[in-house]
N, C-alpha and C positions, 0 to 999 in steps of 0.2 A: 149291583150282579147285573152283567151285560142280559137283556132283554136280545135275543137270538133273532127274533124275527116280529116288524112291527111296521104295518104297510098303513099308510091312509087308501082306504077305498071308497066308493058309490061315492066319487065323485061327477055330479052331472055337469053338462055339457055348458052350461051357463058359470057354474063355479070354476071349471077349469079356467074360461074366457075372464073371469075376473081374476081371477091368480095369476094369470099369464101380464095383465094390464098392470095390476100393482107390484109383480117383478121388474115390469119395465118401466114404470114410472112413478112410484112411490116417491117422494121426498126423503123420504127415511130410512135410510142402508139398513137398519136392523129389518125391518119389516119388509123389505125387499128380497133379504137373504130368507127369513121365513120362508116367505111366499114361494120363494126357488124349491126351499126343501121340501114341503108337500107335494109339487108337485113332481119333483124327484124321487119322492117317496111313492106317489099313487102310480109311475111308470115303474114300479118294481127295483128303484136302488135300495140296498139297507140301509142302517144307519151308520155304519165306518164308512160305506162308499159315498154318505153324504157329506159326511163330515171330512174326509178328503178333498171331493171336490169345492166345496165351499170352503176350507181353511180353517175350520174352527174342530171343537171337542164334539166327540159323542154323545156325551151327557147333555149338552146343550142342543144338540139335535134331538133326541130324545124327549126334552121338555116341550118343545115345539110341536113336535108330532101330539102330545099328551093334551097341550093348550090347543089345539086344533081339534082335535075328538070330543072334549069339553065345552069351548066356544066358539070353534065355526072362526069368522072373521077377524070378530073380535078376539081372538087369542092368538093375531099376530103382532096386536103392539103391546109396549113397553106395560108394567103395571107400575102404578104411581110412586114416588119412590118419598121415603120423609127426609126429613132434612130441612133448614132452613130458606129464605129468601132469596134470588140469583142478587148481587149485590150490582150487576149489571143492569140499565136500564135499556126498552126495546131497541131504542138509537145507539147506546154503545155496544150491545150485540151485533147492529150491523156493522158498526166501526170496526169490529174485531175482522168479520167474515171483509171488507173492503182491504183491510192491511193486510189480510193474507194474500189478496189477489196481489197487492204488489210484491210482498216479500213470502214466498210459500216456502221456503225452505229453513226459516226461523224462527221458532216458536219468542228467541229472546228478543230479535228485533221488535215484532209483533207487542209484546209485555212492553218493551220501552216504549215506543210509539203510544201506546193504547195509554199508559201513564204521563208522558209528556201532554196528552190531549184533554185527558179525561181526570188526571189527579189520581186515577186509582189505579192500585196493583193487584193482580190476579195469578192464581198459580198455574203451572203446566196443563196439569189436569183437567183445571177450567177452560183453558182456551181451547185443548182436543177436544173435550165433552160439546163447546159450542161450535166447532167448525164440522165435528160429527152430526149433529145436529141438525146444522145447515147442509148437510148431503158432501160434503167434503170428507173424503180418506187419507192418509196417507200410503203412499205407493211412488213405485218407481216413476220418473218422468221418461218417455217413450220420445226416440227419436222420431222425426215426422217426413212425410213427402206430401201431403196435404198441397201446401202453396206452390206444387209445382203439377197441380192436375188441372184440367179443366171443370168448374164446377157445376157446368150444367150438363156434360156428358156423364159425369158421376152421378146426379140427380136423377136423370136419363132411366141410366142401366141399373139404378136400385128399384125404380117403381117397374121396370119389366123385370127385374128379375122376383120381386115379389108377385107379380103375374104369373110367371111361369112357376114358382111355388104353390101357388094357389092350386093351379092345375095340373102340379105332383099330387099334392094332398086327395084331388078328387080322383084319382087314376087317370088322368087323361095322356099323361107322359111319365117319364122318369128323368127325374133333373139329381146329374150329379157334379159336385164339383173335384176339379181333379189339380191337383201340385205333387212338388217333389221335396222330399224333406232326408236330410242327412245325419247318421248317428255316430256319434265316435265317444271316446275315452274323454276328450273333454267335456264333461258336462255343463248344462244351462244350469246355472245356482239359482238356487230358488230361497226364497223367505223359509224361514222354519222359527219355531219355538225352540230355544235352549236355555237351560239353566245359565242364572248370571254368573259370569266369571269364566264360564267353558265356550268351545266353539266347537260345532259337528263340521267337521273335512269329509271333504270328498274327495277319492283319488283322483287325481287327471292326469293324463300323460298321452304321448303323441299315439296315435294310432291307428290302423285299417278305417275306412269309413263305409258304412253299412246303408247305401240309398235305397230310398222305399219311392215309387211311385203310387200315389192313391188314386181312388175316384170313391165319394162318399156322397151321400142325398142328405138331405135334411133330417129324414129320419131315421141315421145311423147306417144306414146296409154302406158297406165296404167291401172294395175290393181292390189290392194292392201285387205292388211287383218288387221284390227286394233282389239286388246285388253289390257285389262290388266291383268299382270301377266308375269310370269318368259318365255321369251324362251327355249323352248328346242327342240331336235331333234324330240320328236310327234306333237309340234304344226308346225314345218317349213313342217313337214310330211302331214297332214293334209289341209295345203295351198298349195302343189304340188300336190296335188291329186282334189283337187277341181279347181286348174288352168289347168290340163292336159284334165278335162271336159268340158273344156267352147270350144264352137262350133269353128271349125276351120278342113280346108281340108287340110291344108297346115303342113308340119314337125317344129316344135319348136324346135329350140336352146335356150339355157336356160346358161346364164355364170354366176359363184360364186366364192365366195372364197372358201377358204380350212378352214373356222372356224370350230373348234368341232364337231359344231351340224350339219355342213353339210357332215362331214367325220365318225360319228358313225357308228357301225354296223348296227343298226336299221333303219341308214335314208339308205345304202350301200343295205339292203334288199329289197328295194322299187324302186332301180334303174332300173334293169330290165322289171320290170313291167309299169313302167313310157316309157321305151324305144320302149317296145311294145306297148304302146299308140302313140308314134309319138313323145316324151317329149323327146330330147337329152341333157344332164347334159355335158358340160364344166367347166373346173376346171381350175379356172386360177394359175399362177404360186406362190408360195408364195411371200407374201411384193410386190402385186401391183397392191395396190387399184388404182392407177388412170386408170387402165383399165377396170374396172368396172365402168361403166357411171352412173348409179343409184347414186352413191357417189355424184355426182354431184348435182343431185336432190335435196338429204337431204341438203345438204347446202346451196343451193339458199330458200329451204322453212326455214331453222333455222336463215341466215343471211338477206334475201330479202323481203322475202314475208309474214311471219310471224308479223303482227302490235304489237306494244310494248303492246298496250290493249290486247292484246290475256294471256298476264302475267298476269292479275288480279284476276285470277282466276281459278281452273284445270278446272270448268267444261267453262270456256270461252276458255280456250285453244283447249280443245278437238273440240269446237265448229269450232274454226279456222283453227286448221287440218283439219279438216273433211272436211268443203267448199273446200280449195285449194287441197287434194287428189280427190274430186269428180271434180274440174277443172281444172285437169291436161291436157294437148294438148290443152285448148280454151284457158280460159282467162291467165292462167299459162302453159310457155311452154318454152323451151331451145331450141336456136340452136345449135344443136353440129354437129360444122363445123370442 
């Protein structure tokens, strides 16, 4: 039977900080996930929402919340499991990890190399369990532009943004992240649990494109502008003009990337006007998309929050995207930790 309302409450500031530290730095993936779930529940997310965000089942989330109520931080850990001792020594387990670094895409290759060097055979499930325990997880490999960026500039920008986030938290400024994204009937294809022998199919076809220009704060305050058509500097300028007219007595800092439409002569001609209104722009170093928090928002919308039925027609897609945009910070929220 589903429990309609179950939330973690009465967390002290010390507990919140400790949970955040565990979510960031624990060597155990399941402990990080459970700690994140406790924080999301404390922020008001339902069990179903937490399950969707973390990509797990609602029953598992419910058990995590119960374990927290019963045992606190101890409840984040796995219970001891029965079974015989592992057949691999500590050195051999480290060898598995080293082999996985050399051939991260092939369990059979790791098994063969392990047998060649130790004479021991282990199952797929044993190898996967060892790698998960070592903090590894099976996920998509991403294209990266990190090798192109100036690492010193990146580190300096990271420190500056952390200081701005602290000022935002203290109410001294408003910190916003800006970016554009587009939605059409060619969906981003997520992973999903599917019955063996069958495949979930998502419609895909050419369609118009819904463009969204968004401003997001670290605490999920959100402003957006939606339209169909090409995004150019004139469109972005119009959105910034509208944005700086929003009522606020605080200085606004807007973080954005160096896309050509953000660095055109036309755009730069307006920067002084915005600064005189208390709207300050901070450009990220090149090739540093991970410093722009709103990138995570677009990913959550496309991979987690948009239902499959949204892709049945362009009208349905627009309807679902607009519902999500109107409810960011309410029904749809990301814990930026």
